[in-house]
C-alpha positions, 0 to 999 in steps of 0.5 A, spaced: 501 719 639 505 725 635 500 730 638 500 727 645 508 728 645 508 735 642 511 740 646 513 747 645 521 749 645 520 752 652 517 745 655 522 741 652 527 737 657 534 734 655 532 727 655 540 725 655 540 728 662 534 725 665 535 718 662 542 715 665 543 710 660 547 704 663 547 704 671 546 699 676 542 701 682 544 697 688 539 697 694 531 696 696 527 696 689 522 702 692 528 706 694 532 706 688 526 707 683 524 713 687 531 716 685 529 715 678 526 721 674 519 721 671 518 718 664 525 716 663 524 709 661 521 706 654 521 699 656 521 694 663 522 687 662 523 683 669 522 677 673 521 678 680 522 673 686 517 668 686 512 667 692 515 662 697 520 659 692 527 661 693 530 664 699 536 668 697 539 669 704 538 677 703 538 682 709 531 684 710 528 691 708 522 694 711 515 695 707 510 700 708 503 697 709 499 697 702 492 698 700 490 695 694 484 692 690 485 684 689 481 685 682 477 690 678 470 691 681 472 689 688 473 694 694 480 696 696 483 692 702 489 694 707 494 688 708 495 687 713 488 688 715 490 692 722 495 696 719 494 704 718 499 706 712 498 713 714 502 711 721 508 709 717 512 715 716 515 717 722 513 710 726 518 708 731 517 701 729 515 696 735 517 689 731 513 683 733 516 676 733 521 674 727 518 668 723 521 663 719 518 657 715 522 653 710 517 647 709 518 642 703 512 644 698 511 637 696 515 631 698 519 627 693 517 620 691 524 618 688 530 621 686 534 627 688 534 634 686 540 639 687 540 643 694 542 650 695 545 651 702 544 657 706 543 660 713 541 666 717 547 668 721 550 662 723 550 654 721 545 652 726 540 656 722 541 652 715 536 651 710 535 648 703 535 655 699 531 652 692 526 646 694 522 648 700 517 653 701 520 659 704 517 665 709 520 669 714 519 676 717 516 680 722 510 686 723 510 692 726 505 692 732 504 700 731 503 701 723 503 694 720 509 695 716 513 688 714 520 687 715 523 681 710 525 680 703 520 680 697 517 673 695 518 671 703 511 674 705 507 670 710 501 670 705 500 671 698 496 677 699 501 681 702 506 679 696 501 681 691 501 688 695 508 689 695 508 687 688 503 693 687 507 698 691 513 696 686 509 697 680 506 704 682 513 706 682 515 703 675 509 706 672 511 713 674 518 712 671 515 708 665 513 713 659 506 713 658 507 710 651 512 705 654 511 697 655 512 693 661 513 685 661 512 681 667 515 674 668 512 670 674 512 663 676 507 659 680 507 655 687 503 650 691 500 651 698 504 646 703 498 646 709 504 646 714 505 651 719 511 655 720 516 656 726 518 662 729 524 664 734 524 664 741 518 669 742 512 664 740 507 669 742 502 672 737 503 680 737 499 685 740 494 685 734 493 678 734 498 676 728 500 669 728 507 667 730 508 663 724 505 663 717 500 658 714 496 658 708 491 663 707 483 662 709 480 658 703 487 655 700 488 648 701 494 643 702 497 642 695 493 648 692 496 652 686 496 659 689 495 662 682 500 667 683 501 670 676 494 671 675 493 674 682 498 679 681 495 681 674 488 682 676 491 686 682 495 691 677 489 691 672 485 694 678 491 699 680 490 702 673 495 698 668 492 695 662 493 688 661 494 687 654 497 680 653 498 673 657 504 670 654 505 663 655 512 661 656 513 654 654 519 651 657 522 646 652 527 643 657 522 643 663 525 640 669 522 633 671 518 633 678 517 627 683 509 628 683 504 622 680 498 626 682 498 632 677 502 634 670 509 636 671 509 644 670 513 646 664 510 653 663 510 660 666 507 667 664 509 673 661 504 679 662 504 685 657 502 691 661 502 698 659 500 705 663 496 707 658 491 705 652 496 707 646 503 705 647 509 703 642 509 696 640 513 694 634 510 688 632 514 688 625 520 687 629 518 680 632 514 677 626 515 669 627 516 664 621 509 661 618 507 655 620 510 649 616 502 647 614 501 654 612 506 654 607 505 647 604 497 649 604 499 655 600 504 651 595 498 646 594 493 651 592 486 651 592 482 646 588 477 648 582 471 646 586 473 649 593 467 653 595 471 660 595 474 658 588 471 665 585 471 669 591 467 671 596 466 678 596 472 683 598 476 678 601 483 678 598 486 672 601 480 668 599 481 671 591 488 670 591 491 665 596 498 667 594 497 673 599 495 669 605 502 669 607 506 675 609 513 675 606 516 677 613 512 672 617 506 672 621 504 676 627 508 673 633 503 668 637 502 668 645 505 661 646 513 662 646 517 655 646 523 657 649 528 653 653 532 655 659 539 656 659 545 654 663 548 659 667 555 658 671 554 664 676 552 664 683 544 665 681 539 660 680 533 664 677 536 666 670 531 668 665 533 666 658 536 671 653 531 668 648 525 670 653 527 677 654 529 679 646 522 679 643 520 683 649 525 689 648 524 688 640 517 690 641 517 695 646 523 699 644 525 702 637 531 700 634 532 707 631 532 710 637 528 716 641 528 723 640 534 726 645 529 732 647 523 728 649 524 721 649 519 719 644 521 713 640 522 713 632 517 709 629 517 705 622 515 708 615 510 703 613 507 703 606 503 698 603 503 695 596 497 695 591 494 690 587 488 689 583 482 684 584 484 678 580 479 677 574 477 670 577 472 675 582 468 677 576 462 672 575 463 670 583 457 665 585 457 670 591 453 675 587 448 670 585 441 672 588 443 679 589 439 685 586 442 689 580 444 695 585 447 690 590 451 687 584 453 693 581 456 695 588 460 689 589 463 689 582 466 696 584 468 694 591 471 687 588 475 691 582 478 696 587 485 696 588 487 693 595 493 692 600 498 687 599 504 687 603 506 692 608 513 694 608 518 698 612 521 704 608 524 708 613 524 711 620 521 718 622 520 721 629 514 719 633 514 727 636 513 734 634 519 737 638 520 744 636 527 745 639 531 749 634 537 746 635 534 739 634 537 736 628 532 731 624 537 725 624 539 726 632 537 720 636 539 716 642 538 709 644 531 707 648 532 705 655 530 698 658 529 697 665 529 691 670 528 693 677 530 686 679 536 685 675 539 679 678 545 676 674 543 682 668 540 678 663 536 684 661 542 688 661 546 684 657 540 683 651 539 690 651 546 692 650 546 687 645 540 690 641 543 697 642 539 699 647 541 703 654 539 699 660 538 700 668 537 695 673 536 695 680 538 689 684 538 688 692 544 683 692 551 687 691 554 680 689 549 679 683 552 686 681 558 683 680 555 677 675 552 683 671 559 686 670 562 679 668 556 677 663 557 684 660 565 683 659 566 688 664 572 687 670 568 686 676 568 692 681 567 692 689 560 695 690 557 697 696 550 696 698 548 703 698 551 706 692 549 707 685 554 706 680 554 709 673 556 704 668 561 706 663 558 705 656 560 699 652 561 700 644 557 695 640 557 694 633 549 694 633 549 701 635 551 704 628 544 708 628 547 713 633 553 716 630 556 721 634 552 719 640 553 712 642 558 713 647 557 720 650 
């Protein structure tokens, strides 16, 4: 990694100038991401609008036709299938019928659920914003562009295609050694046809007047949206490194009697390259109680590994089985949802965001010239092989030469525990004015900022942050959560955030609030 980040003094650019620090960008997510410089973000943590789950009542935006492969090894496809992406730029759009669909996903058997009244334009077009399957939008008859809001596409394939478009821009702004954490939930097929406006005729290209579930999807089928998205992004060039299960310890009950109640969502770890920054030490978790008790009990004298076997340190000395800093974090995270009083109904819990930022960014900051994160200086304590190894039954039946080799291996010093002794630059910058201790906070981005959970957690951890949000009203929620007086925001304006002092930014002496 140090060789990859090595630059000559003439090639270095000022990281402070490229990474804006703390900013809210309001508008269409793709347009706002295109305003950001290349490789300016260390970590992305985001939860896009789920497919068909919730209508936020936003103004529709235009999405270009998209071509992508649904899965690695499959041919690329264009969505919609008649579209010509080359015609999008400069197209004088001829919009077809506006389609709306607010079908109930699964009928309630008993009990009531909270509703969210929303309307398109006037009270006569009111709908329940939370507990229906939503779709709306219209297609251009010429180029195949779609006008609508992300999550309300008529088909899962189009929704995944728009996600691929957004993530192509994210791959550009993310550093090659960066990480992206994607939280997605799933939804069910309803099997119901949608309703359209007064123009109920199909478009000139045969597009239906109302959305319905795609071919092969049956009523009540689980779409599998998270994995569809993960496979499409993998085929588009992302490395799919982990599938974390977010187990909700206080999941909402569901009025269904023919399947289990859903109590989990997926969090995918995606990276733009094979090698990347990942601080596993920062997110170690406590050992299981059963493991601690087993070590405390020790091993019976008649245990099959009482004297060995071989070069396995743990088998020889059970006290080394538990790292003093905890175990490597598992991929099932039991985290409860958190209440939020603001006008936003899909808020990520801070406990879900925190390990993503801790693992994806360096707490010691980054190089101010090239942005490479500082890395831990790891040292390992050494210990001799326990005397119990010599004479092990593992050597029985071995030749004299084999026993001699095993004896040499068994008595050699071996690693015990890894310990962080400090931090060092993760690059080899040659700029003469770069002092060894100079560093700036790492930058965290959320392209679907919502109420600002990612920004709040990043600020609390001493990182810089940027968010993109389509709804100007939600930007005011971010101000409130970060302790900043609300400001009047315009939908087309990009606002520079004032830097907020925080005690956990003590690493960055003299650089914190510039």
